[in-house]
PLY file of the C-alpha trace (Angstrom):
ply
format ascii 1.0
element vertex 169
property float x
property float y
property float z
element edge 168
property int vertex1
property int vertex2
end_header
93.10 93.34 100.68
91.68 90.70 98.37
94.02 87.76 96.98
93.32 85.88 93.85
95.07 82.91 92.03
94.34 81.58 88.74
95.68 78.73 86.11
95.51 79.48 82.45
96.39 77.30 79.73
98.49 79.35 77.02
98.88 77.75 73.34
102.20 79.42 72.03
104.22 79.21 68.96
107.73 79.01 69.15
110.66 76.73 68.52
111.49 75.88 72.07
110.26 76.19 75.67
112.29 79.19 76.58
111.09 81.30 73.69
107.58 80.44 74.30
108.14 81.22 78.29
109.41 84.75 77.05
106.27 85.27 74.57
104.08 84.49 77.66
106.03 86.75 79.91
105.97 89.46 77.58
102.34 89.26 76.89
101.21 89.49 80.52
103.66 92.36 81.06
102.11 94.28 78.16
98.61 93.70 78.26
96.24 95.99 80.22
93.25 93.45 80.67
94.55 91.60 83.53
97.54 92.52 85.89
99.15 89.99 88.18
101.76 90.39 90.70
103.37 87.09 90.07
103.42 84.39 87.12
104.50 81.07 87.43
104.96 79.20 84.25
105.18 75.43 84.98
107.86 73.81 83.08
106.84 70.36 84.40
103.47 70.92 83.12
104.44 72.28 79.60
103.89 70.31 76.56
105.01 70.59 72.97
102.53 69.43 70.58
104.61 66.21 69.61
104.07 65.01 73.26
101.21 62.80 74.17
98.77 64.58 76.34
99.16 67.98 74.45
95.76 67.52 72.70
94.03 66.20 75.70
95.06 69.53 77.62
94.01 71.58 74.67
90.67 69.88 74.97
90.29 70.21 78.59
91.21 73.66 78.26
88.67 74.57 75.63
86.07 72.40 77.62
86.81 74.47 80.52
85.99 77.73 78.54
82.91 76.38 76.95
81.89 75.39 80.52
82.55 78.84 81.96
80.80 80.51 79.07
77.58 78.08 79.73
77.65 78.76 83.58
77.88 82.58 83.19
74.94 82.48 80.57
72.95 80.65 83.41
73.84 83.05 85.84
72.51 86.02 83.41
69.41 84.00 82.77
68.99 83.91 86.62
68.96 87.73 86.41
65.91 87.63 84.27
67.82 88.07 80.92
66.32 85.35 78.61
66.23 87.10 75.38
68.45 89.08 73.04
66.03 91.88 73.33
66.54 92.08 77.25
70.18 93.19 76.66
68.72 96.71 75.64
67.35 97.06 79.29
70.08 95.43 81.21
70.80 97.18 84.28
74.46 98.46 85.09
75.82 95.90 87.76
76.16 92.24 88.31
74.11 91.30 85.05
76.07 93.79 82.75
79.11 92.66 84.23
78.57 89.05 83.62
77.54 89.78 79.96
80.96 91.79 79.65
82.80 88.59 80.69
80.93 86.30 78.20
81.83 88.94 75.53
85.49 89.02 76.68
85.47 85.34 76.42
83.94 85.11 72.97
86.00 87.91 71.34
89.41 86.70 72.69
90.22 89.40 75.62
92.03 87.25 78.14
90.60 87.50 81.75
90.86 86.19 85.15
87.97 83.32 83.47
90.36 82.31 81.08
91.11 78.56 81.40
92.54 78.22 77.72
93.92 81.16 75.87
95.38 80.91 72.22
97.97 83.37 71.97
98.78 82.66 68.53
95.38 83.85 67.35
94.26 86.22 70.69
91.29 83.76 71.11
89.90 81.41 73.98
89.23 78.93 71.07
90.80 76.88 68.68
89.77 76.97 64.90
90.03 74.20 62.65
92.57 76.38 60.61
94.73 76.68 63.63
94.48 73.14 64.47
95.93 72.14 60.97
98.44 74.75 61.47
99.64 72.86 64.59
99.68 69.39 63.26
101.67 70.44 60.45
104.53 72.04 62.66
103.99 70.23 66.03
107.28 70.99 67.36
106.57 74.91 66.99
103.80 74.91 69.16
103.68 74.50 73.18
100.89 74.49 75.49
102.10 76.32 78.64
100.35 76.24 82.36
100.73 79.36 84.12
99.81 80.09 87.76
98.90 83.83 88.08
98.61 85.52 91.43
97.57 89.15 92.39
97.78 90.10 95.91
96.71 93.92 95.52
93.86 94.99 96.62
92.31 95.99 93.14
91.78 92.77 91.76
88.63 92.20 89.72
85.68 91.88 91.91
83.16 90.42 89.53
83.88 86.96 90.90
82.69 88.07 94.25
79.67 89.86 92.55
78.68 86.54 91.17
78.39 84.53 94.53
75.33 86.74 95.22
73.02 87.16 92.02
69.97 89.40 92.59
66.81 88.81 90.37
65.84 91.71 87.73
63.22 93.75 88.79
0 1
1 2
2 3
3 4
4 5
5 6
6 7
7 8
8 9
9 10
10 11
11 12
12 13
13 14
14 15
15 16
16 17
17 18
18 19
19 20
20 21
21 22
22 23
23 24
24 25
25 26
26 27
27 28
28 29
29 30
30 31
31 32
32 33
33 34
34 35
35 36
36 37
37 38
38 39
39 40
40 41
41 42
42 43
43 44
44 45
45 46
46 47
47 48
48 49
49 50
50 51
51 52
52 53
53 54
54 55
55 56
56 57
57 58
58 59
59 60
60 61
61 62
62 63
63 64
64 65
65 66
66 67
67 68
68 69
69 70
70 71
71 72
72 73
73 74
74 75
75 76
76 77
77 78
78 79
79 80
80 81
81 82
82 83
83 84
84 85
85 86
86 87
87 88
88 89
89 90
90 91
91 92
92 93
93 94
94 95
95 96
96 97
97 98
98 99
99 100
100 101
101 102
102 103
103 104
104 105
105 106
106 107
107 108
108 109
109 110
110 111
111 112
112 113
113 114
114 115
115 116
116 117
117 118
118 119
119 120
120 121
121 122
122 123
123 124
124 125
125 126
126 127
127 128
128 129
129 130
130 131
131 132
132 133
133 134
134 135
135 136
136 137
137 138
138 139
139 140
140 141
141 142
142 143
143 144
144 145
145 146
146 147
147 148
148 149
149 150
150 151
151 152
152 153
153 154
154 155
155 156
156 157
157 158
158 159
159 160
160 161
161 162
162 163
163 164
164 165
165 166
166 167
167 168
């Protein structure tokens, strides 16, 4: 049995914390991308966009996503994948799973590697347009910290694969 606990920062639009909590809970209940046994939405770490610290928390989450992508790309390079043409012969397994995780972060599918997730735009990023929308209506945007745990034996095994990369032959 494998246990996994991750923390996500989710950007949510809504008039109040209760509504945003419900949106986050509904999102995780409906998504097929990740399944957790428990979710804890930390009210003490919830920020409405009018509060000091909101933008710093957003930027930290975005930076964590960028760092994750950079680390995954470094891992992929470690398998011998250094050019786009290499993707045509990428072997199934560790390297393809690593690429798959990068693709999910880039295209907006939430996963265990998601540090910041913009539920408003189904994205791991924050566009200039979305930033202006938040600035125009800060009371209607919240950043929620979610601690998610899976105690089941069928959690994503990619993180354990990543601890032992092998070079491409």
